[in-house]
N, C-alpha and C positions, 0 to 999 in steps of 0.2 A: 384169418386173425387180421384185424384193424394196423397196418405194421407202421413201422419205423420211423426214423425223425423228419420225412421228410413232408414238409407242411403238416398244416396241421385241419382237420378235421373238426366241427361243430355239431352240437348235439344241440337244439332249439328248439322252442314252442310257442302257440299262440300266449301259453300263459307263465313260461318260466324264461328261466336263462339257461344257457351253456353257453358261451361264447368262445375261446380262443384262451389258451391257458393265463392266467394274470388280467387279465380283463374283466370288470364287472358282468355280470348277466342280472339285468334289467328284471323283476317280478311281481305280482302282487303285493299288495298289502300284503308283511307281517306284522301277528299281532305279539309283545313279547309281554305279556300283561298276565304273569306269572301266580300273580294275588286273584284273578280271576276265576272262581268256581263253581261248578256247577250243582245240581239243586241236592246232591250228594253232599257234599264239599269237597268232592276230588280238582285238582288243577284243568284245566281245558288248552295249555298252553304250554309248550315243555318248556323248562330252566333250563339254558343252555351256558352249561358253564365254561369259561373259558379257558382252554386247552393249548393255547399259544408256548404260554410257558414251560409245558410240558413238552410239546414237542423244540422245541426254541429255546432252551435256557439258557440265561445268562451263565448259571453259576451250576456245578453239580458234585453233590455230594458222595463218596464213597462209602459208605458204612461197610468195614468188615474187608477193605481192602486189600491187596496183596500182591506181591510180585517172587513170591516162594514158586519156585517150576514143581510142575506136580500137582498143584492145589485145583482146583475147581472155581476157588474166586480167583485164583490169578487168571484163567483164563478170561473169565470175567470184566475181570478191572478192564484187562491188555484192550479187547473190544470197546467197552464204555472211551477207555481213553483216544479210541480210532473215533469213534461216532461223534467224542464233544470235540475234537481237531475241526469233524467235519462242519460244526453248527455251530465253529466259534462260543464254544465252552467254558467257563475254565473249571477247574476238576481240584478239589477239596478231596485226598484220601482222610479217611477216619480211622487211625486202629492205634490201639491201648499200647502197643508194645514196641511197635517200627517208626522210629525217625522218619522215614521216608516210603516211598511205594512208586518205583523205574523211578527213580530221580525226582521226587516231588514231595514237599515237606507234607509231613501227616499230622494230621489235627490228633491228640489225643481222644475226644472225644465230639457228642456231637456240641458241646458248650463250647468248645473252644476255634470253633470254624470260624475264620474270619467273615465278618460281613454276612449280607443276605443271598439266601440258598434258595431256590428254586425248584431244583429236585436231587431230592434223597433217594439215594439207591443201597435197598436195604439188603447185605449179605450176608446174613446171619439169620440162625437156626429159628428163635423165635423173634418174630419182629415187637411184639406187644409193646415191651420195654423201652423200643428204643421211641415210638409213636410221641409219648409224653417228651422225650426228650427236644424230637424237631417242634411240635407245637410251640413251645419254651424258646425254641432257635427262628419262631417264624419263617418257618420253610413250606412252601406251596403244596408242593406237590412230592409222596411217595413212592416207592416199587419193592412189591415185597415178592420173591423169589420164593420163598418157602411154603413147601406141602407138609400135608399130614394136616389138612382143614378141612371144611365140609364135604371133600371126594373120599373121606375116609370115614364115615357113617355120623354117629350123632355125635361121640365123642369129639369130633372134628367139628362136627359144625356148632358147639356148643365154643369152642374155642373160637372159629371163626367170627360168632358172635359177641365175644369178648373181645376181637379185635378191630369189630366194625362200630360197637359201642365206643369204641377209645378212639379212633381215626373222627365219629361223630364232633367227641366231645374237645377234639381239639382242633376242628378246624381246619385240618389237613384234607387234600387230595388223594386217596391212595390209589395204585392199580395191583389188584391182588387180591388175596395170595395164589400159591401155583399157577404165577404168570410164567414169563421165560423174556430174552433178549430180542424179541421180533421186532421191538418199537425202536432198535437200535441198529437194524440194519443198516445195512451201506446201500445206497437207491443209485440208481444211473443219476447221473445231471444232466446228461448227453441228449436226452430225449426230450421232446415236445408237445404240446396238444395237450385236451384234456383229460386227465388220467385217472386212475383208479386207489379210493384210499379202500383199506382194508380192515376188518373187522373180526378176528377167531378168538375161539376161545379153547382151543386147543392150536397150538403153533403150527406142528407138519400140516395140518391140514390147511394154511394158507399158502404151502410149499408150492403148487400149481402157480397160483394168482402173482405171487413174486416172483415167478419165471419169467413172468411175462414179459419183464421187460429184456428179456435176451429176444425177442420175437420183436423187438421196439414198442413194446407199449409201457406207456408211464404209467409209473408209480408214486404215491406222492405220501405215504402214510401206511401205518402197521400198525394196532392197537390189538393185542392179544390181550384178551381180560380176567381169563384166568377164571378164579371164583366170582367173582363180584362184589366184595365185600363193600367195595364202596361204588368206585368210578365201575359203571354196567355197559351193557353195547349200548343202549338207548342212548346216553351222553356222548359217545362217539358220533353216534350217528347223526344225531343234532349239532356235532358241530363243525362234523366234513359236511352237513350239507350247507355249512354258511361258506366255506372257502372258494373262494374265485376259482383257483385250478382241478377243484374236483369234478368229475366230469359223471360219476357213477360212483356207488360206492358198494362192496360187493364183504357179503358175510358171512362166516362159519357161525353157527348159533347150537347149541347143546342144549339149553336151556335158558328161559331168561327170568330175570331179579325181578322184573316186576313188567305184568304184562297191558295198565297202565301208563307206563313210561315208555314202552315201546311203541307205542299206539303213537302217542303225543311226536315223540322224535322221525316216526314215518311220517305224520304229519305234516312236519316242518320241514321234510323233506321235499314229498308230495307238491307242498306249497311253493316250493323254489324250479319244480321239474326237475329232481335230482333225483336218477333212477339209483333204483335202491333193489340188489337181487341178494337174494340168502337162499344158503341150504339150512336147513334148519331140522334135526335129528330127532327122530320119533318119532319117525310114522307107524314103526309098528311094535308089540311092549319090546321085542329083543334090544330096539334102539333105544326107545325109552331108559331099561332098565340100566343098560351099561353107557347111558352120559348122564344119568343120575351118579354112578359110580365113578363120573371124572370127573365131576365139577360141583356136584352135591344143590342140582337147577329142577325143577320141576318143569321137563316136559311141557306138560302140557295137553287137555286133551286135544289129539291134533287134529280131528278136524274142527274144530276153535280156535286154533292157531291157521290153521288153514286161509277158515273164510276173514278174519283179522286180517291178516295178511294182504287177500283180496283187495279189503275195503278200504285201503290205505294205497294198493300201488305196490306193493314186496311181490318183487317175481321171484316167484319159490323155484328153485331149483332140484335135482337130487342126485346130482354129479358133483364132484370138484372140477371134472372136463368141461359141466355147463356151468357152472360158476364161472370160470374163466373166457368160457366163450360169448357167452351173452352177457356177462362186466366187459367183455371190451368192446363191443359191437356197442353197449348203448352209450359207454362212457364219446362214443370219437364219432357216430354217423349221428348224419344231419338230420331235416326232420323230411316225413316221410311226404309225397308230391303224390303218390297215391295208394292204394292198399292193395292193387292188383298184382300178382307174383310172375313171373314168367321164368320157364322151365326150359332152358338153352342147354344142348349135348351132341355128343360128336355121332354117339350111339344113340335107335329109337328106344333098345330096352333101355338103359339108363335112363332115359329123359321118362320116359312112360314109370319107372320104379318110383324116381322124382317125385314124377307129379301125382301119384297114388301116396306118396307118404307126406307130403305138401299138403293137401287136402285132409289127410286124415287130423291132420296137426292145423289145421282150424285155419288154413291161409285158402286164399279167393285165388283162383287163376282163373283169370276173363279169357275166355276165347276170341284171339284175336280177329278183327273187323273181315270181310271180304277183300276189301282195298289191302289191307293192309296185308293178307296172304298171299294174295295180288302180287305186293310188291317183292317178300318174300321170295315168289316163286322164281323173278329173276335170276336170284342167284344158287337156286336149291330146287334140285330136279322134281318136277311134278308129280310125281308118286308119292314122295315125302310129306309128312302130315306137318305143316307149319302150323296150326290154328292155336295149339297151347298144351304142351309142349311144342317148341320145337328141335326137329332131327333135321340137321344139317346132311349127314349122310358120309361127314369125315373131310372128303376131298374141297370141298368149298372154304376148311380153313387154313389150303394153303395157300392161296393166293391174296388177293385184294377184298375178291368175294367177302371173305372172314368179316374186314371191320366194316363193311354195310351194313352184313349182314343186325352184326350189334347193333350198329347205329336206328340200325329200323327197326331191331325192339325197341329200344330206350326211346325212341320219338316214341311211340305209341301214348297216348296221353293218359290209357286204363293203366297202365307197364310203373309200378312207382320203385319194383325188385328186382334186379335181372338174378337167376343164379343156375353159373355153370357148374355142374359138376364134371370132375373130370375121374374115372373112376383107374384110372392108371396113368401114367405117363406113356404115349407113345407119337416120338419124337420123329419129324418134325413136327407132326402136326399139332400136337399138344403143347408144343414152345410157342409155336405162331402162334395159337388160341390164348392163351396165356400172355401176350403180350399186345393182342390187340386187347384185350380184357384193358388189361389196368391203362393205356391208353385212349379208349373211350370212356374207364372211370375218371380220368382226368380232366375231361372233357363234357363232363355229365353231374347235375347234383342228384342224382337219383340214386341207388345202394345198386352196389355190383356186388353178388359174392360168388367165390368157387370154392369149390370143395374139390380137396384133394388127397383122391382116396390110397395114394402110393400107400405103402407098408414101410416105407423105409423113408423118403424123407430128406435124402440127400441130392434130389436134382435141381441144378439149377436154374431148372424153369419156378420151384418152388424156394427157395432159399435164395436169390438170386434177383427174382423177377416179383413174384408175387408178395414175399415179406417186405420187399424195399417200397411198396406203394403203401401210403399213406389210402388211396383212396379206396383200396380193393378190402373186401373182407374175404379172411379166406379160414376156411375150416380144413379139419381133417376129416370130419365123418357128414354122413346127409343129415342124420338126427340133431348132432348140433345146429347145423345152419339153421335149419327149419327151426327151431328149440329159440333161437337167437332172437331171429327176425320177428317171430310169432311176438315175444317178447318187448320187439323194439316197435314194433307193427300199435301192441296194445298199448303200452304205453303214453306214445304219443298221443292215444286214442284218451286215456285218460288224464293227463293234468291237460290237455287243451279243455277239458270240459268239470276240471276238478272244483269241486266244490268244499271246504272243511267241513263235516258235520262239525265242529267241535264250535265251530261260528254260529251254529244255528242252534246250538243245545239247551234247553231251560234251563235259567242261570235261576230261577227260585221254584219253590212249589207252586202246584194250579190251584183252586179250589176244589180240585178233586180230591187231593192230597190230603185233606181237611176231612173228609165226609168216609174216606178208606181209611185213614191211621183211625179212630174209631172202630173201625171191623178188626181189627188183627187181633189176635191170640196169640200174645205170644209162646211158642214150643209146640202151638197144637196146630190140627188140620183142621179148617175153615168145612162146616158143614156146607151141602149143595147151594144152598138158600142164602148162606151167607156169604159164599163163593160169588155168588151172581150179586149180590149186594154189590159187591166190588167192581165186578162188572159195569156193574149200574152208574155207577160211583163216578168211570171213569168213560160212558160215553156207546157202552159196549151192549151194543142189543140182545137183550133176550127173548124168551115166550110170554106170554102172559102166564100168569102163573099165581098161585095163590099157595099159602102154607097154610095147612088147616093141623086140627086136633081131634076133629070126629067126624064120623060118617057123614051126620047132618051136614055138617060146614061143608064137607067137601061137595056133595050135591049140590046145593048153593053154590061153591067156588066154578063147579064143572057148567053149572048154565050160564057166567059168567066169564066165564073163559070162551066155553062156545068148542059144543063136541063136534070131531071127537078128541078127546084128550088121554094126558097121561098122566099117567101115577107113579109117585116115585117117592121110597123113602127118602127124608132127610137129618143126617147125622154126621156129626163130625168124626167115626170111627168109619166109616162106610167108605172104604176105596174103590169097589167094584160090584156096586148095587148089583149089576145083572145075572152076576156070576151067582149071587146069592137071593137069585130069585125075586128081587126089592125092587122091580117095575116091569108095569101093567103096558099096554100100549092099544092105542085103538079103541075106547074104552066111547059109548054112542048109546049107554041110560044111563038113568041113576043106578036103576037097580044092580047095575056093572059096578058105577063106582063105590057103592054101598060094602057092595061082595068083593069090589079089590083093596075098597080100607082095612075092613077086615083082616083079610089075608095077608095082606102087605104088615101089619099090627104082630100076627098070628108071628108073623117068619120075624120078623124083629125079636119078640120075646124070646122064640125058640134059640136064635142064633146068639143073643144077651148082647146086642146090640143097642143101645140107649139113641132115641130118635130126639130130633125137638120139634117133629112134625112130619105130613105129609102132602108131598107139592102136587098139588093139579093142574098139570100142563097145558098149553096149548100144543096142540098137534104138529108139529112143521113137516112136511114133505117136500117133495122133489125140488132137490142139490145136491150138491157134491160134495160132502162130508172132508171136511179137514181139520189138523191140531194146532194150535197156536201154544205158545209155550214161554215159560221163561223158567232155566236153570241156573244154581248161581258155580262158575267157573274158576277155579281155585288159582288161576294166573289172570284171569281178565275181568274178573267177579260177574256180574249179571248176563247175562246170554239169550237172545231172542230166537225160539225157531219157529219154522213152519213146514208142513208137509201133511203130505197124503193122514187122511184123518179115518175114525171107526175103528173098524177091526184090521184095516190094513195097516196100521201105521206100528201095529208090531210084526204084523206079517211082511210087508216091502220094506219098512224101516226107510224111508224116499221122504228126508228131511234137509232144508239147508238154515243152515244159520247162522247171524252176525249177532256182534258187539255193540250194544250201544257207546254212543249215539248213534246213528246213521241216517241218512233220508230217503224220499218215496223212491230214488232211484236206486238204492238197494233194496228198497224192501219188495218192488220188480223185480229186482236181479234176480233175488232169493226165490220167487217162482219160477223163473227160466229155468232153474236149477234143477231142478224135480224130475224125476223121470215121468211123473205120471201128469204133469203138467199139461195135454190133450185134453184131460177130463174136462179143462176148467172152457176150454175152447168148445163142446157141446162132440160128444160121439155117439154115433147108432139113433142120431134122430133126434138127440137133447138139445136144448137151447143153453145156447154160450154162460157160463156163467158168470156172475159180478165181481169180475177184478177187482175194482175198483172200491167197494165195499170188505174184499178181503184185504186186499195192503191199509187201507183204513185200519184197520182191526191190527194187523201187523203195528201202524203205527201205536194204536192207541197201547198198545200191549207194551211195545217200547217207552213208554210214559212211564207208565208202569215198572218198569222195573228199573228207569232210571231214579224215578221218587222213593221206589218201596224197595229199592236193591238189601237196603241191611235189613229188612221185614219180610223179605219173602222167600223161602227157600225153592219152593219152587212154585208153578204154577202152570196146568195146562186146562184148556177149553177144545175138549175134544168128545163127541164131534161140534165143531163149528161149520155151521150148514149155510154153504153157502148157493143163494137163491139165485134164478135164472139174472140174467141181464139187467142194471133199474131195481132191482128188488131187494137188493143188502145181500147180508148174513147174519144168522141166529145162532148166539151161544145157546147148543140145548142141553149142554153138561158141564162142570167146569172145576175143578180139584185145585187147591190151595193150601198148602203148608207152611205156616210161617216160621221164623225165625227165633 
């Protein structure tokens, strides 16, 4: 953990700001035009609420305050009084029958409150009747602790919606219901450096991050969002990203109220280079079900959530320990000078194991140069490997050689991170090693990480030396160290090149939209012919083809299209033509075309399928079959998917997904995620496929998703045949279901 109160470590980047606590962090221009809308009328920039008076109110009303011993409200009132004193706020207890609470005069009702109130804390079972009173008193913020809302099921969800409607009418901003006192915790004020701001939907899950203060890591805010009837994760995320003292934002998210709002908030953080680290519940069906019962949120299809977070630089971790360690490192570590990692240890076995894990985690362990290895062998016996990992054999750390070895590794220009796993305390060698690492870290701009593997954690080398250092990142497990380092390197790569997709998202409909809109059939599936007309409207190539309604017309069409041809039944009711025998391929003569036409019509009559005609299509071969599609996600709206197509789409399920808007870089990243991406590079003597054409199709489909999202429930281009490089891509078949 990057420790204590000594000095200040900073996070920095070419595009963003994170300087010492309290200083302004210069960054790129940020748009605050909340009225700027995309083609579907959705905002393109986050509407950031001013939460200053929530966290630092001048006056607080406690509705239902109590000082009667043994009552739950008494403990809450006492904690609020202590918090208000720390933030410099006046407290106004409100109770209909008590003249005073803890010696402070009580108001009988909200209407009797003296003067302006910034924050009202509702210690009542049903907050709904109080909301209108607070609105009349022009209270800015309210907190509702009461439970029994959306987390309990349909009836509770209806009650929560009534509360939310009342809040919207009132103009008050509400935290809760089903929240807790975490926002009013006692934060240590003696810690310096960039801080972690914490957002949790379950208060207890934030405890490990809150406890980081005991290890010297500063915490600035805690937002326990509860059921999010009004204020939600996205609101706090946007506001925290604006606060100069915040070096990283840590989130525990059970469900998102509004996927779009979350992405806009994450975009705001990405523009400013503020790291966001999140645990998102719902990777499994069981987790999703439990989260819904807790907060009443949609957890969202996990692969879509995962992709959306990656698009906007949110670091997703699985465990609270990972959240703790990764957020601490991202908040306080400096900009990487290089992405190479060196592993240095007392033991060859420890170093080899850590190096294996680091490589598997995606970290780069460059082989040290021959000259650097020769230099290290001045202090390390020749029979030990120093190529990376570096094994010192133990004894050199006990004298002057230990510091020289560390300095030599850090001086290598290919190394930006030094990781030293100490499997267990082995005094005096481990004590001397730790002291040398701390001293070296004070004199370098490179990241020094120590993994203190002792299960005890009471050793002086750990407690008094490592945790006292603000320049060494100390971890208790190798896995957490590697996760945090990878996230740190990835974050800085991300923000250095970040261009907000919302800046370049289309503001108005394209000329294609009007053509496409005329092709829509609300509530119906388009025929293949209609679906391909839609693709043509957006500039997506389809085979030469004609729709015919007679055998003679089919023969003429085949001659014009050019043999060999494919013939397919086209009708709005047909989903799987091949399975019904409604596709004929490789037809090379007029007689075959006539026979095929009659056979297709006979099958359609037998199956009771209504047709708009028979398609006579150019036969296209020699390519890689892919699928590109659009589906509608409950949280994020239209999403775009690309993957291996044809029969492989259902067998391998090898696909990648993104949430529009996104740019060419994300389209190419989608292809890089596919397990079968090597097929696009050419295998077994086949030529490389036209990746550029595939990317162009993905971007055109994205435009369709943005413009037609409210009209299209599902779109599948399968197969999209990607031809050899330079020859483009052709949509051989398409399915479109209108909303």
